C-alpha positions, -999 to 999 in steps of 0.1 A, spaced: 0 0 0 13 35 -7 23 52 25 16 88 16 -12 106 -1 -5 117 -37 -8 154 -41 -34 172 -62 -71 169 -65 -72 132 -77 -88 118 -46 -117 143 -47 -123 138 -84 -121 100 -80 -146 101 -51 -170 123 -72 -167 99 -101 -176 70 -79 -206 89 -65 -218 98 -99 -216 61 -110 -234 51 -78 -262 76 -85 -266 62 -120 -267 26 -108 -292 35 -82 -314 51 -108 -311 20 -129 -321 -2 -100 -352 19 -94 -361 17 -131 -353 -18 -141 -375 -47 -132 -405 -68 -143 -424 -35 -145 -399 -11 -162 -401 26 -153 -388 55 -172 -366 80 -153 -396 104 -153 -418 78 -137 -392 70 -111 -390 107 -102 -427 109 -100 -428 79 -77 -400 94 -55 -419 126 -52 -448 108 -37 -474 132 -52 -498 103 -58 -496 75 -32 -522 55 -51 -501 54 -84 -483 24 -96 -450 44 -96 -453 52 -59 -461 16 -49 -433 1 -70 -406 27 -61 -415 33 -25 -428 0 -16 -404 -24 -33 -373 -9 -50 -363 21 -28 -359 1 4 -338 -25 -14 -316 2 -30 -310 20 3 -303 -13 20 -277 -22 -6 -260 13 -4 -260 13 34 -251 -24 38 -224 -24 12 -209 8 25 -209 -5 61 -193 -38 51 -166 -20 31 -157 2 61 -157 -28 84 -133 -45 60 -110 -15 60 -110 -14 98 -102 -52 100 -74 -50 75 -59 -20 93 -62 -35 128 -47 -69 118 -24 -54 91 -37 -82 69 -47 -76 33 -72 -105 33 -90 -96 66 -126 -86 67 -157 -95 87 -164 -125 65 -129 -140 61 -122 -137 99 -154 -154 109 -171 -123 123 -200 -125 99 -205 -162 106 -206 -154 143 -233 -128 137 -252 -153 116 -250 -178 144 -262 -153 170 -292 -144 148 -299 -180 142 -301 -186 179 -329 -161 182 -348 -174 152 -345 -210 162 -356 -202 198 -390 -196 183 -394 -233 175 -382 -244 209 -398 -219 233 -426 -208 211 -429 -175 191 -457 -162 213 -436 -165 245 -406 -148 229 -428 -121 214 -442 -113 249 -406 -109 261 -397 -87 232 -370 -111 221 -384 -126 189 -383 -93 170 -359 -73 148 -343 -59 179 -337 -93 193 -322 -106 160 -299 -76 158 -288 -81 194 -282 -118 188 -262 -110 157 -241 -84 176 -234 -108 204 -223 -135 180 -201 -111 161 -186 -98 194 -177 -134 205 -158 -141 173 -142 -106 173 -129 -111 208 -115 -145 200 -98 -133 168 -84 -103 187 -68 -126 213 -54 -150 187 -40 -122 166 -13 -116 192 -1 -152 191 -2 -162 154 9 -149 121 -11 -135 91 -18 -168 73 -26 -187 105 -50 -160 115 -69 -163 82 -71 -201 86 -84 -197 122 -110 -172 110 -122 -197 83 -123 -225 108 -144 -204 132 -167 -196 103 -170 -233 94 -177 -241 131 -205 -215 132 -220 -230 100 -219 -265 115 -236 -253 147 -262 -235 126 -269 -267 108 -274 -285 141 -298 -257 153 -318 -260 122 -324 -297 129 -346 -286 158 -368 -262 138 -398 -268 116 -397 -269 78 -411 -234 74 -384 -218 97 -357 -238 79 -368 -225 45 -369 -189 58 -334 -192 73 -321 -209 41 -334 -179 21 -319 -155 45 -286 -174 44 -283 -167 6 -281 -130 15 -304 -104 0 -311 -67 4 -347 -72 -8 -358 -84 27 -353 -50 43 -385 -30 47 -390 6 59 -395 -2 97 -361 -20 97 -342 12 90 -352 26 124 -334 -3 140 -306 -5 115 -296 31 112 -285 39 148 -258 13 151 -246 19 115 -243 56 121 -225 50 154 -201 26 137 -193 51 109 -188 80 134 -165 58 155 -145 48 124 -141 85 114 -130 94 149 -104 66 149 -90 75 114 -59 93 126 -47 67 152 -55 39 128 -32 55 102 -4 55 128 -11 19 136 -3 9 100 34 16 108 33 -8 138 22 -8 174 55 7 186 53 36 163 17 43 172 25 41 209 53 66 204 27 91 191 6 87 222 -19 61 209 -33 37 234 -30 6 212 -50 -17 234 -79 8 237 -77 15 200 -81 -22 192 -112 -25 214 -128 5 198 -120 -8 163 -137 -41 172 -167 -22 186 -170 -2 154 -167 -33 133 -195 -50 153 -217 -19 149 -213 -20 112 -213 -57 104 -239 -71 129 -270 -53 117 -262 -60 80 -258 -97 88 -290 -97 109 -312 -81 82 -295 -91 49 -277 -123 57 -240 -131 53 -230 -108 24 -196 -119 12 -166 -103 -5 -177 -66 -2 -156 -59 29 -127 -78 15 -121 -62 -18 -134 -26 -16 -106 -13 7 -81 -24 -19 -101 -8 -47 -102 24 -26 -64 24 -21 -58 19 -58 -82 46 -67 -69 72 -43 -32 61 -41 -34 65 -3 -32 45 29 -46 72 52 -77 60 68 -94 94 69 -91 96 31 -100 60 25 -132 59 46 -155 78 23 -141 61 -8 -144 27 7 -180 33 18 -189 46 -17 -172 17 -35 -188 -9 -11 -222 7 -18 -215 6 -55 -203 -31 -55 -233 -42 -35 -258 -22 -56 -243 -35 -89 -246 -71 -77 -282 -65 -64 -291 -50 -98 -278 -80 -117 -299 -103 -94 -331 -83 -99 -329 -79 -137 -361 -92 -153 -348 -128 -158 -372 -155 -169 -360 -177 -140 -347 -164 -107 -319 -187 -96 -293 -160 -92 -282 -151 -56 -264 -120 -44 -234 -139 -31 -230 -158 -64 -226 -125 -82 -203 -111 -55 -182 -143 -57 -177 -139 -95 -165 -103 -89 -146 -109 -57 -128 -142 -62 -105 -130 -90 -95 -100 -68 -87 -123 -39 -67 -145 -62 -47 -115 -74 -40 -105 -39 -28 -139 -30 -4 -139 -59 9 -103 -54 7 -95 -17 43 -94 -4 33 -98 32 15 -131 26 44 -145 6 68 -135 33 46 -151 60 47 -184 41 85 -186 41 
């Protein structure tokens, strides 16, 4: 990664270009579907002048929540990946590869499966079997894995840490499979659909629960930008600048949980976004400064998620495409390139 910011206005122009492309893809997502809408009809639906019109029902009721969920979710996962790669100084670290997303998935599954064991009515009376409970379960699952990975990162190297993260993810998947054995067929199908990951499941009331932790995580990430940039040069260098490294690690993990857990709870385990967008942002800006990378990473994560979602929701004759399938086609070549070119990983294998 470049260690200094290139001079000039390139970062600003690059970010503006990404935002313009993002706006264009968002407009396409609102327009394209089984009921195609012209840009004028999309704007008419967004204006909300006639709530009884078809444009309003399609745009506000179906497509706009999905587009906003893709933008917010993709951006949040991109920032979470940037935080993880900086914290562990690992180019292949993100909430998915380090098992954090699987932990959040397991925590959400515990809440969902509890409905089959205790009974949805009893849990509803306790206020647990609800969106708030699912987010809380996802956050606790993510926290457990994050704490485990933070402890192991001090004892093992880069490659070993990645393998451990993958193993924790596989362990969580195995436990989820066991849990699903005790549910009924309907809940199993619902969980299987959620497990494929989708932004289309998010509805307007969900944003009231999703927005506060996401905004808090983004604010915390921005606040930690300067000390995280110092951490890139090592714990000793950061400590010499007055950074409390242990406290910084805890806050970075907290920000990652705030960003990744709600996305996992509402949209499922969305893969690859957090892994590749920080690298795209570094290449686009020519910078390793976290403060400069944060907005670019958020915008690129939102763009990647929205493009994949648009491909899934094109008016296909048959709907067998899943979000993670498209993201894998985009993300896997990037990861392969990183494995072949990352000096730190090659040095760790020697």
